[in-house]
N, C-alpha and C positions, 0 to 999 in steps of 0.2 A: 257386465261383470267383467267378462276378459278384457274390454277396452279400458274400464276403469284400473285394473291391474298392470296393463301395458302403459297408462299414462303413469301412474304411479311411479313404476320402474323406471320410464324414461326421466322424470323430473329426479327422482331420488339419484340417477346417472348423471344429470347435469349439476345437481347441488355435488355431490361429491367430487365430479370433475374441477368446477370452480374451487372448490377448496384446496384440492390438490394443485391445482395451476397458481393459484393464489399463494399458496406456500412455496411453491419453486421460482416465484418471481421474487418472494419475499427473500428466501434464501441468498437470491443471484443480487441483491441489492448493495449489499455490504459483505466484504471480505477484510480480512486482515491478514498481514505478512510480517516476520520479523528478518530483517537484514542486518548482517553482521557489516561493519565499517570500519574505517582507519583512523577514525574520529579520536581525537586525544584531550579535548578540552571543552568547555563553555563556549568559546568562539566557535568551534565546531559545530556543537550543539545547535546555536544560532542560526548558523549559515544552509546547514542540512535541512532542519526543519522550516527555515524560512522559504528555501527554494523548492522543497516538496509542496510546501502549501498553495504554490503557484501551478501545480502540476494539475491537469485536470482531472477530476475524479476522485482527488485527494481530500478527504472528510478530516482526517488530523495524522500528524507525524510525531511520535516522540523519541528522542532519543537518550538512551540511557549510557552516558560518558562512561561509567565505571566498565560495565559490559560490553560497550561501543556497539549495541544494537538499537537500531530503529525499528520501532513499531509503527506499522503503517494502516492506517484505515482507510479503505478506498472502494470505489463502484467500479466492478470490473468491466461494466459496460462502458465505461470510458476510458480507461486505462488497464494495464496489465503489471505484471511484476518486473517483466524484462524493461519497459520503459520507466518503472519506479527507480530500479539499478541503473540505468541510463543518466536518470536525471541527479543521482547521487554523484555516478562518476563526472560527469560534467561540473559538476560542482568542486571536483578536485579529491574525492575521498573513493577508496575502493568500496565496492558494494558487493561482498562476499567474491566470486571469481570474476568479477568484472574489474578492472582494472580502471585506477583513476585516470582520466581525461587529462593528457599533457598539457593540454592551455588552460583548464581549471585549477590542475594542480601547481601552475607556475604562478597562478594569483593569490594563491594561499599565503597567508603570513607564513614566517620562516617558523614560529612556533608551533604550526599546525601541520607540519610536511613530518615526512616518516623521519624518526631520528631527532626532530625538535623537541626543544625545551618541554619535558611532562607537566604540565600544570592543570589546575583545575580552574 
């Protein structure tokens, strides 16, 4: 009887451990971050979303031009927020505290630069 009780408790412990481990792995699979950018128009939106789509681990990137916020769903095992901000910066846009990369900014159309014509 004692042996059966021990086996039952061990089985239960393994089962609960697997459920908890599975939950942790699932929670670690995908995250979402919102990053404020300096984008001003639909061309900016297309450029940022396209470049983020090439970043390893990015599942989806959607920029709301009105709020200038890009929402990114990503796999944290393949990328992180600093890399996502660097991607936006290299594209030529500010990404919160990370200023636009000079070379990327220079390649932007005049209307997409700071102080450029605001359009949709």
